[in-house]
C-alpha positions, 0 to 999 in steps of 0.5 A, a space after each residue: 934437275 930435268 923437266 919434261 913438257 907433256 900432255 895430259 889425257 884431256 889435251 892440256 899442257 903441263 911441265 913436269 919435274 922428273 922424280 928421283 926415281 926417274 920414273 914419275 913427274 912432279 907437275 908444276 903448279 901454274 906451269 903449261 910450258 917450259 917457254 912460260 917458265 923461262 919468261 917468268 925467270 928473266 922478267 923475275 931475275 931468278 934461275 928457272 931451278 928456283 922457280 921449278 923449287 917453288 912450283 913443285 907439288 907432291 902429286 905424281 904422274 906415271 912418266 912411262 905411261 905418257 911415253 907410251 901414249 906418246 903425250 911427251 912433247 919436245 922440251 920446249 917449243 914456241 906457239 909461233 913455230 917460225 920464232 924458234 930457229 934450229 941451228 947446230 955445228 959440227 966437227 967438235 968431236 973426234 968421232 964426227 971429224 973422222 966420219 966426215 973424212 971418211 966420206 971424203 976418202 971414199 968419195 975422192 980416193 986415200 990419196 986425196 988432200 986433207 979434206 976441209 973437215 979435218 982442217 976445220 976440226 984441227 982449227 978447233 982443237 988449236 982455238 975453240 976453247 979460249 981463256 975466260 973472256 976471249 974469243 976463240 976460233 970460229 966453228 962450222 955452223 949450219 942451218 936445220 930449220 925452224 920449229 916446224 922441223 921438231 918432231 916429238 920424242 917417240 914420233 916418227 922422223 919423216 924420210 923424204 922421198 928425194 932423200 938419199 938416206 937418213 941416219 941418226 946423229 946422237 948429239 946434246 942441244 943447247 936450248 935458248 930464249 932471248 930476253 926483252 932486250 935480246 940478251 940470250 938466256 940458256 935454258 938448259 940442255 936436252 938429248 938430240 937426234 940431229 938426223 941427217 942424209 950422209 949419202 948426200 953430204 958425202 957427194 959433195 961437201 957443198 951439199 952438207 946444207 941440203 943434207 941438214 934440211 930434215 926434220 929432227 928430234 929432241 928430248 925427251 927430258 930437259 937438263 936444267 943448271 950445268 952440263 957435266 964435263 963428260 957425258 956418256 951414252 949410247 946410240 943404237 939402231 933397232 930393226 924389228 926389235 933387234 940392235 943392228 948397231 950401237 956405239 957408246 959416245 963420249 961428249 961434254 967439253 972434256 970431249 969437244 974441241 970448242 968450249 960451249 961458251 965459243 960456240 954461243 958466242 959465234 951463234 949469237 954475235 949475229 943480230 938476226 939471232 938475238 931477236 926479242 923473244 925467239 927461241 934457239 936450239 943448237 946441236 953441238 955435234 956428233 961424236 959417233 954415227 952409224 953411217 960411219 960404221 957402213 949402216 945402211 938404214 931402212 924405213 921403220 929403224 927405231 933410233 934410240 939415244 940414251 945417257 943417264 945424264 938426261 934420264 929417259 932415252 930419246 926414240 924415234 922411228 924412221 918412216 918413209 914419205 910419199 914423193 911430192 914430185 916437182 914443186 911448181 911455183 904459181 906466178 902472182 
């Protein structure tokens, strides 16, 4: 089951269930947001899927038209964006570890000691998938931003003037809501473009935090229910309508060094991440990235991330934004 948040031509919000043909949406009755739906599921002790079944009607709208009109929203959002924490982890897929290590070699040479990236990846292979009820090895973790850093599917991804570069990271994203008692509930999964500055990151691994403080995009569809063990997809970059880079990616737990449960434990073990009513988007890591293939992106490039499991592709265009210059703090 897959859901889409969108706006009608008059600007009102709706949630639609994706039809069997993937090209239409069945608007849910009395449902303006996925957040409302998740809150109702928690209150009623029911699954989101069961509520969707009750609220689905026969009426349909043209999904492709909504996408063309840029009326699709992120799969989940919060009326107070500061209460939507966007974070992630890396080095959970073989491709990501290889790419990080390549940055290390390019910067420090072939004879450099094994990078910390490869070390933490090997730790994940050894202890990232503990038996049920056990705690495994701690993964890498990074802060991306709050809800204001999310751009809708089809919207522009801004590249700041201070950025050294901007490139895609095709990932699966877990989406969560903390209940009234602070217990985290998984709403579902979506495709995501984590979009980072790999050139800045390559300068020094300690710049990783800076390289992640960028916009990102999620969607367009929310997968409700279990994530398949294997997710196959393609990540592409188009320039002036022509594909300049394309690579298949493999994700899902079958291709990860950590179980999703282990990643979730180490994220939500912190009380600050279990504040009642907060939303969380958690990127699970990228398997491939164009930077590792030597691709230099440019303003105007369009990123396309697609996987049949998640329906329609996620598309965003990178656009340079004007330099804001020196930011000066005013003394009070």
